[in-house]
C-alpha positions as a Markdown table, in Angstrom:
| # | Residue | x | y | z |
|---|---|---|---|---|
| 1 | Met | 54.1 | 128.9 | 138.3 |
| 2 | Ala | 52.7 | 127.4 | 135.3 |
| 3 | Ser | 48.9 | 126.1 | 135.5 |
| 4 | Leu | 48.1 | 122.4 | 135.9 |
| 5 | Lys | 46.7 | 122.9 | 132.4 |
| 6 | Ala | 50.4 | 123.9 | 130.7 |
| 7 | Ile | 52.2 | 121.3 | 132.4 |
| 8 | Arg | 50.2 | 118.1 | 131.4 |
| 9 | Arg | 50.7 | 119.8 | 128.1 |
| 10 | Arg | 54.3 | 120.1 | 128.3 |
| 11 | Ile | 54.7 | 116.3 | 129.5 |
| 12 | Ser | 52.3 | 115.1 | 126.6 |
| 13 | Ser | 54.6 | 116.5 | 124.1 |
| 14 | Ala | 57.8 | 115.4 | 125.8 |
| 15 | Lys | 56.4 | 111.8 | 125.9 |
| 16 | Ser | 55.5 | 111.9 | 122.1 |
| 17 | Thr | 59.1 | 113.3 | 121.7 |
| 18 | Gln | 60.4 | 110.5 | 123.8 |
| 19 | Gln | 58.8 | 107.9 | 121.9 |
| 20 | Ile | 60.0 | 109.0 | 118.3 |
| 21 | Thr | 63.5 | 109.7 | 119.7 |
| 22 | Arg | 63.5 | 106.0 | 121.3 |
| 23 | Ala | 62.3 | 104.8 | 117.8 |
| 24 | Leu | 64.9 | 106.6 | 115.5 |
| 25 | Lys | 67.4 | 105.2 | 118.1 |
| 26 | Leu | 66.7 | 101.6 | 117.5 |
| 27 | Val | 66.2 | 102.3 | 114.0 |
| 28 | Ser | 69.9 | 103.6 | 113.6 |
| 29 | Ala | 70.9 | 100.7 | 115.6 |
| 30 | Ala | 69.9 | 98.3 | 113.3 |
| 31 | Arg | 71.5 | 100.2 | 110.5 |
| 32 | Leu | 74.6 | 100.6 | 112.3 |
| 33 | Arg | 75.0 | 96.7 | 112.8 |
| 34 | Arg | 74.2 | 96.2 | 109.3 |
| 35 | Ala | 76.7 | 99.2 | 108.0 |
| 36 | Gln | 79.2 | 97.6 | 110.4 |
| 37 | Glu | 79.0 | 94.2 | 109.4 |
| 38 | Ala | 79.3 | 95.7 | 105.2 |
| 39 | Leu | 82.6 | 97.1 | 106.4 |
| 40 | Thr | 83.8 | 94.2 | 107.8 |
| 41 | Asn | 82.8 | 92.1 | 104.6 |
| 42 | Ser | 84.4 | 94.4 | 102.5 |
| 43 | Leu | 88.0 | 94.5 | 104.6 |
| 44 | Pro | 89.4 | 91.4 | 102.7 |
| 45 | Tyr | 88.2 | 92.2 | 99.4 |
| 46 | Ser | 90.3 | 95.8 | 99.7 |
| 47 | Asp | 92.9 | 94.2 | 101.1 |
| 48 | Ala | 93.5 | 92.1 | 98.4 |
| 49 | Leu | 92.9 | 94.6 | 95.9 |
| 50 | Ala | 95.3 | 96.6 | 97.7 |
| 51 | Arg | 98.3 | 94.0 | 97.5 |
| 52 | Val | 97.6 | 93.8 | 93.8 |
| 53 | Ala | 98.0 | 97.1 | 92.9 |
| 54 | Asp | 101.0 | 97.5 | 95.0 |
| 55 | Ser | 102.7 | 94.8 | 93.1 |
| 56 | Leu | 101.9 | 96.4 | 89.9 |
| 57 | Leu | 102.6 | 100.2 | 90.9 |
| 58 | Thr | 105.8 | 99.2 | 92.1 |
| 59 | Ser | 106.9 | 97.5 | 88.5 |
| 60 | Glu | 109.6 | 99.0 | 86.2 |
| 61 | Gly | 108.1 | 101.5 | 83.7 |
| 62 | Ile | 104.6 | 102.0 | 85.3 |
| 63 | Ser | 103.5 | 105.7 | 86.0 |
| 64 | Val | 100.3 | 107.4 | 87.3 |
| 65 | Ala | 101.6 | 110.7 | 87.5 |
| 66 | Pro | 99.5 | 113.1 | 87.1 |
| 67 | Val | 99.6 | 114.2 | 82.5 |
| 68 | Glu | 101.6 | 117.2 | 81.1 |
| 69 | Asn | 100.6 | 120.4 | 81.4 |
| 70 | Ala | 97.5 | 119.5 | 84.0 |
| 71 | Gln | 95.7 | 122.4 | 85.7 |
| 72 | Lys | 97.0 | 123.3 | 89.4 |
| 73 | Arg | 93.3 | 121.7 | 90.6 |
| 74 | Ser | 92.4 | 119.6 | 93.1 |
| 75 | Met | 89.0 | 117.5 | 93.4 |
| 76 | Leu | 87.8 | 117.4 | 96.8 |
| 77 | Val | 85.1 | 115.1 | 97.6 |
| 78 | Val | 83.2 | 115.5 | 100.9 |
| 79 | Val | 80.6 | 112.6 | 102.1 |
| 80 | Ala | 77.9 | 114.3 | 104.6 |
| 81 | Ser | 74.6 | 112.6 | 105.3 |
| 82 | Asp | 71.0 | 113.6 | 103.8 |
| 83 | Arg | 69.5 | 113.7 | 107.1 |
| 84 | Gly | 70.3 | 115.6 | 110.4 |
| 85 | Leu | 69.6 | 114.6 | 114.0 |
| 86 | Ala | 73.0 | 113.1 | 114.3 |
| 87 | Gly | 74.8 | 115.0 | 116.9 |
| 88 | Gly | 77.5 | 116.9 | 115.8 |
| 89 | Tyr | 78.4 | 114.3 | 113.2 |
| 90 | Asn | 77.7 | 117.1 | 110.1 |
| 91 | Ser | 79.3 | 120.1 | 111.8 |
| 92 | Tyr | 82.4 | 118.3 | 112.8 |
| 93 | Leu | 83.3 | 116.9 | 109.2 |
| 94 | Leu | 82.0 | 120.0 | 107.2 |
| 95 | Arg | 84.7 | 122.2 | 109.4 |
| 96 | Ala | 87.2 | 119.2 | 108.8 |
| 97 | Ala | 86.4 | 120.0 | 104.8 |
| 98 | Glu | 86.9 | 123.9 | 105.3 |
| 99 | Ala | 90.3 | 123.2 | 107.0 |
| 100 | Thr | 91.2 | 120.6 | 104.4 |
| 101 | Arg | 89.7 | 123.0 | 101.3 |
| 102 | Gly | 92.1 | 125.9 | 103.2 |
| 103 | Glu | 95.3 | 123.9 | 103.1 |
| 104 | Ile | 94.8 | 123.0 | 99.3 |
| 105 | Arg | 94.4 | 126.6 | 98.7 |
| 106 | Ala | 97.5 | 127.4 | 100.6 |
| 107 | Ala | 99.2 | 124.8 | 98.3 |
| 108 | Gly | 98.6 | 126.9 | 95.3 |
| 109 | Leu | 95.8 | 124.8 | 94.1 |
| 110 | Glu | 92.4 | 125.8 | 93.3 |
| 111 | Val | 89.7 | 123.5 | 94.7 |
| 112 | Glu | 86.8 | 121.8 | 92.6 |
| 113 | Leu | 84.2 | 120.5 | 95.3 |
| 114 | Phe | 82.3 | 117.3 | 95.0 |
| 115 | Ala | 79.5 | 117.2 | 97.5 |
| 116 | Val | 77.9 | 114.3 | 98.6 |
| 117 | Gly | 74.7 | 114.9 | 100.8 |
| 118 | Lys | 72.1 | 117.0 | 101.4 |
| 119 | Lys | 74.2 | 118.6 | 104.3 |
| 120 | Ala | 76.8 | 119.4 | 102.7 |
| 121 | Val | 75.3 | 120.9 | 99.7 |
| 122 | Asp | 73.7 | 123.0 | 101.9 |
| 123 | His | 76.5 | 124.1 | 103.9 |
| 124 | Phe | 78.4 | 125.2 | 100.9 |
| 125 | Arg | 75.6 | 126.8 | 99.2 |
| 126 | Arg | 74.8 | 129.1 | 102.5 |
| 127 | Ser | 78.7 | 129.5 | 102.7 |
| 128 | Gly | 78.7 | 130.9 | 99.1 |
| 129 | Val | 81.2 | 128.2 | 97.9 |
| 130 | Pro | 80.8 | 127.2 | 94.2 |
| 131 | Val | 80.3 | 123.4 | 94.4 |
| 132 | Ala | 81.1 | 121.9 | 90.9 |
| 133 | Leu | 79.4 | 118.6 | 91.4 |
| 134 | Ser | 76.6 | 117.2 | 93.9 |
| 135 | Arg | 75.0 | 114.0 | 94.3 |
| 136 | Val | 71.9 | 113.6 | 96.7 |
| 137 | Asp | 69.9 | 110.5 | 96.8 |
| 138 | Asn | 67.8 | 110.6 | 99.9 |
| 139 | Leu | 68.7 | 107.1 | 100.3 |
| 140 | Pro | 68.7 | 104.8 | 103.8 |
| 141 | Arg | 72.1 | 103.5 | 102.8 |
| 142 | Leu | 74.9 | 106.2 | 101.6 |
| 143 | Ala | 77.5 | 103.5 | 100.7 |
| 144 | Thr | 76.3 | 101.9 | 97.5 |
| 145 | Ile | 78.2 | 100.5 | 94.7 |
| 146 | Ala | 76.6 | 102.8 | 92.2 |
| 147 | Leu | 77.4 | 105.9 | 94.0 |
| 148 | Ala | 81.4 | 104.7 | 94.6 |
| 149 | Arg | 81.5 | 104.1 | 90.8 |
| 150 | Asp | 80.1 | 107.5 | 89.8 |
| 151 | Ile | 82.6 | 109.2 | 92.1 |
| 152 | Ala | 85.4 | 107.3 | 91.2 |
| 153 | Ala | 84.6 | 107.8 | 87.5 |
| 154 | Arg | 84.6 | 111.3 | 87.4 |
| 155 | Met | 87.9 | 111.3 | 89.6 |
| 156 | Leu | 89.3 | 109.3 | 86.8 |
| 157 | Ala | 88.4 | 111.2 | 84.2 |
| 158 | Asp | 89.4 | 114.6 | 85.1 |
| 159 | Tyr | 92.7 | 113.1 | 86.1 |
| 160 | Ser | 93.4 | 111.4 | 83.1 |
| 161 | Ser | 92.2 | 114.7 | 81.2 |
| 162 | Gly | 94.3 | 117.2 | 83.0 |
| 163 | Ala | 91.4 | 119.0 | 84.8 |
| 164 | Val | 92.9 | 118.1 | 88.2 |
| 165 | Asp | 96.4 | 117.1 | 89.1 |
| 166 | Glu | 95.0 | 115.5 | 92.6 |
| 167 | Ala | 91.7 | 114.0 | 94.1 |
| 168 | Gly | 91.1 | 113.1 | 97.6 |
| 169 | Ile | 87.8 | 112.4 | 99.7 |
| 170 | Val | 87.0 | 113.6 | 103.1 |
| 171 | Tyr | 85.0 | 111.4 | 105.0 |
| 172 | Thr | 84.5 | 110.2 | 108.8 |
| 173 | His | 86.5 | 107.1 | 109.9 |
| 174 | Phe | 84.3 | 105.0 | 112.2 |
| 175 | Gln | 86.1 | 104.0 | 115.5 |
| 176 | Ser | 83.2 | 103.1 | 117.7 |
| 177 | Ala | 79.3 | 104.0 | 117.9 |
| 178 | Ile | 80.3 | 107.0 | 120.2 |
| 179 | Thr | 83.9 | 108.2 | 118.5 |
| 180 | Gln | 84.2 | 109.4 | 115.1 |
| 181 | Lys | 86.9 | 111.1 | 113.3 |
| 182 | Pro | 86.7 | 113.5 | 110.0 |
| 183 | Val | 90.0 | 112.9 | 108.0 |
| 184 | Tyr | 91.0 | 113.3 | 104.4 |
| 185 | Glu | 92.5 | 111.0 | 102.1 |
| 186 | Arg | 94.4 | 111.5 | 98.9 |
| 187 | Leu | 93.5 | 109.2 | 96.2 |
| 188 | Leu | 95.2 | 110.6 | 93.2 |
| 189 | Pro | 97.8 | 110.8 | 92.2 |
| 190 | Val | 98.7 | 107.5 | 94.1 |
| 191 | Lys | 101.0 | 107.5 | 96.9 |
| 192 | Pro | 104.1 | 105.4 | 97.0 |
| 193 | Pro | 103.1 | 101.9 | 97.9 |
| 194 | Gly | 105.0 | 101.6 | 100.8 |
| 195 | Asp | 102.9 | 105.1 | 102.3 |
| 196 | Ala | 100.0 | 103.9 | 100.9 |
| 197 | Ala | 100.3 | 100.4 | 102.5 |
| 198 | Ile | 100.9 | 101.8 | 106.0 |
| 199 | Gln | 97.3 | 104.5 | 105.4 |
| 200 | Ala | 95.4 | 101.6 | 104.5 |
| 201 | Gly | 96.6 | 99.2 | 107.3 |
| 202 | Ala | 95.8 | 101.4 | 109.5 |
| 203 | Ser | 92.5 | 102.2 | 108.7 |
| 204 | Val | 91.8 | 98.5 | 108.3 |
| 205 | Asp | 93.6 | 97.9 | 111.6 |
| 206 | Ala | 91.1 | 100.3 | 113.3 |
| 207 | Ala | 88.1 | 99.0 | 111.2 |
| 208 | Ala | 88.9 | 95.7 | 112.1 |
| 209 | Ser | 89.1 | 96.2 | 115.8 |
| 210 | Thr | 85.9 | 98.0 | 116.1 |
| 211 | Ser | 84.2 | 95.4 | 114.5 |
| 212 | Gly | 86.1 | 92.3 | 116.0 |
| 213 | Ala | 87.5 | 90.9 | 112.8 |
| 214 | Ser | 91.5 | 90.9 | 112.2 |
| 215 | Lys | 93.5 | 92.2 | 109.5 |
| 216 | Ile | 94.7 | 89.6 | 106.8 |
| 217 | Glu | 98.2 | 89.4 | 106.3 |
| 218 | Ala | 100.1 | 88.5 | 103.1 |
| 219 | Pro | 103.6 | 88.8 | 102.2 |
| 220 | Gln | 104.3 | 91.0 | 99.0 |
| 221 | Ile | 103.3 | 88.4 | 95.9 |
| 222 | Asp | 105.3 | 88.9 | 92.4 |
| 223 | Tyr | 101.7 | 88.1 | 90.0 |
| 224 | Leu | 102.2 | 86.7 | 86.8 |
| 225 | Val | 100.4 | 89.2 | 84.5 |
| 226 | Glu | 99.2 | 88.4 | 80.8 |
| 227 | Pro | 99.1 | 90.0 | 78.3 |
| 228 | Ser | 101.5 | 93.0 | 80.2 |
| 229 | Arg | 101.3 | 94.9 | 83.4 |
| 230 | Ala | 101.1 | 98.5 | 81.4 |
| 231 | Glu | 97.8 | 97.2 | 79.8 |
| 232 | Leu | 96.4 | 95.9 | 83.3 |
| 233 | Val | 97.2 | 98.7 | 85.2 |
| 234 | Pro | 94.4 | 100.9 | 84.0 |
| 235 | Val | 91.8 | 98.3 | 85.0 |
| 236 | Val | 93.5 | 97.6 | 88.4 |
| 237 | Leu | 93.7 | 101.4 | 88.8 |
| 238 | Arg | 89.9 | 101.6 | 88.3 |
| 239 | Gly | 89.1 | 98.8 | 90.6 |
| 240 | Tyr | 91.3 | 100.2 | 93.4 |
| 241 | Leu | 90.2 | 103.3 | 93.5 |
| 242 | Glu | 86.6 | 102.3 | 93.2 |
| 243 | Ala | 87.4 | 100.2 | 96.2 |
| 244 | Ala | 88.8 | 103.0 | 98.0 |
| 245 | Val | 85.8 | 105.3 | 97.7 |
| 246 | Tyr | 83.3 | 102.6 | 98.3 |
| 247 | His | 85.3 | 101.8 | 101.8 |
| 248 | Ala | 85.5 | 105.6 | 102.6 |
| 249 | Leu | 81.3 | 105.8 | 102.1 |
| 250 | Leu | 81.1 | 102.5 | 104.6 |
| 251 | Glu | 82.8 | 104.4 | 107.2 |
| 252 | Ala | 80.8 | 107.3 | 106.7 |
| 253 | Glu | 77.6 | 105.6 | 106.8 |
| 254 | Ala | 78.9 | 103.4 | 109.9 |
| 255 | Ser | 80.0 | 107.2 | 111.3 |
| 256 | Glu | 76.6 | 108.4 | 110.9 |
| 257 | Gln | 74.5 | 105.7 | 112.0 |
| 258 | Gly | 76.6 | 105.5 | 115.5 |
| 259 | Ala | 76.4 | 109.7 | 115.6 |
| 260 | Arg | 72.3 | 109.0 | 115.4 |
| 261 | Met | 72.3 | 106.6 | 117.5 |
| 262 | Thr | 74.2 | 108.0 | 120.5 |
| 263 | Ala | 72.3 | 111.6 | 119.8 |
| 264 | Met | 69.2 | 109.7 | 120.0 |
| 265 | Asp | 69.8 | 108.0 | 123.1 |
| 266 | Ser | 71.0 | 111.1 | 125.0 |
| 267 | Ala | 67.7 | 112.6 | 123.4 |
| 268 | Thr | 65.4 | 109.9 | 124.8 |
| 269 | Asn | 67.3 | 110.3 | 128.2 |
| 270 | Asn | 67.1 | 114.2 | 128.4 |
| 271 | Ala | 63.1 | 113.5 | 127.5 |
| 272 | Gly | 63.0 | 111.3 | 130.6 |
| 273 | Asp | 64.5 | 113.6 | 132.7 |
| 274 | Met | 62.4 | 116.6 | 131.7 |
| 275 | Ile | 59.1 | 114.5 | 132.2 |
| 276 | Ser | 60.3 | 113.4 | 135.9 |
| 277 | Ser | 60.7 | 117.6 | 136.3 |
| 278 | Leu | 57.6 | 118.2 | 134.8 |
| 279 | Thr | 55.9 | 115.6 | 136.9 |
| 280 | Leu | 57.4 | 116.6 | 140.1 |
| 281 | Glu | 56.1 | 120.3 | 139.2 |
| 282 | Met | 53.0 | 119.4 | 138.3 |
| 283 | Asn | 52.2 | 117.4 | 141.2 |
| 284 | Arg | 53.7 | 120.6 | 143.4 |
| 285 | Ala | 51.1 | 122.7 | 141.5 |
| 286 | Arg | 48.3 | 120.2 | 142.4 |
| 287 | Gln | 49.1 | 120.1 | 146.1 |
| 288 | Ala | 49.4 | 124.0 | 146.5 |
| 289 | Gln | 45.9 | 123.9 | 144.5 |
| 290 | Ile | 44.6 | 121.6 | 146.9 |
| 291 | Thr | 46.0 | 123.4 | 149.8 |
| 292 | Arg | 44.4 | 126.8 | 148.9 |
| 293 | Glu | 41.3 | 125.1 | 148.0 |
| 294 | Leu | 41.1 | 123.5 | 151.7 |
| 295 | Met | 42.1 | 127.0 | 153.1 |
| 296 | Asp | 39.0 | 128.6 | 151.5 |
| 297 | Ile | 36.7 | 126.0 | 153.0 |
| 298 | Val | 38.0 | 126.3 | 156.3 |
| 299 | Gly | 38.0 | 130.0 | 156.3 |
| 300 | Gly | 34.5 | 129.7 | 154.9 |
| 301 | Ala | 33.5 | 127.5 | 157.7 |
| 302 | Glu | 35.2 | 130.1 | 160.2 |
| 303 | Ala | 33.1 | 132.5 | 158.9 |
| 304 | Leu | 29.5 | 130.8 | 159.3 |
| 305 | Arg | 30.4 | 130.3 | 163.0 |
C-alpha cells in the first residue's frame, strides 16, 4: 500500500486536473453555443445562394465542366483542428480523409492535399504523405470568412487553369454535441443541380434540426439577369463555392467544440471518480496506521506489567 504522503500528492494532482478539465469544458460549451448560432444564421444565405446558382447552372449554354486537357488530379481539403483534447475528433476525421484519398487514387487521380489545422499537417507529415498546401492559424475560431475565401480561391484557380479536374473537402458534420460524422463533399465540378440540392438539403435539415431552426422552402425561380447569365456565372460560382467552404468550416468548428466539451466532461467525471477512490484508499491507509500505533502502545503497556 502506498504511503499517506504519496496518496495525498496524487489526490492533489487529480483535483488540479479536474479544475483544468472543468474550465475547458465551460469554455468549449460557450464556443459551441456561438458556433451553433453562426451555423444557424448562415443557413438562409447559403440556401438563397444555392437557389440562385441552381437557376443559373440549369440555363442553356452554361458549362462549369473542367477545362480541356486538365490534369488527372484532385484537390482534397482536409479540415482538422489546431488543438487536441477533443477525444477521437481528429482521429476519426483523419481516418476518413485517408479512406477518401485512397478512393480517389483508386479512381486514377493524383491527390493534391490542402491540410487545414495543425493536427492534419502533423498527421500527414508523420505518414510521409506530401502536403501541397497547409494552413495553421492557431486562432480560437476556425470558421472565418478569410479562410473560406482563401480555400475557395485556390480551388477555383487550380480548377480554372486545369491543374486539377475536381476539388472536394473532408470535414466533420455536426449532428449534436456527442455525435459528429466525418463526410466528404465534392465541390468542383459542380454537381447536377438536382443532386446538389438533395445533398445541400440534407445538410441544412440536419443542422436546422440540431439548432432548432427550420429549413426555408422556396420554389424554383427564373431570375432576370443583366447583362447576361454567362457573365454572371463566374461571380455566382465564386460566391457559391465560398459559401460552401464556409459552411463546412462552421460545421467543423461546431463539431470540434462539441467533441472537446464531451471529452472534458468525461475527463472531469473520471477525475472525480479517481479522487473518490484515492480518498477511500487514503482513509484505509490512515486507519491501518492508527491500528498499528495502537497495537504498539498496547504491546508496550503489556510488556511493562
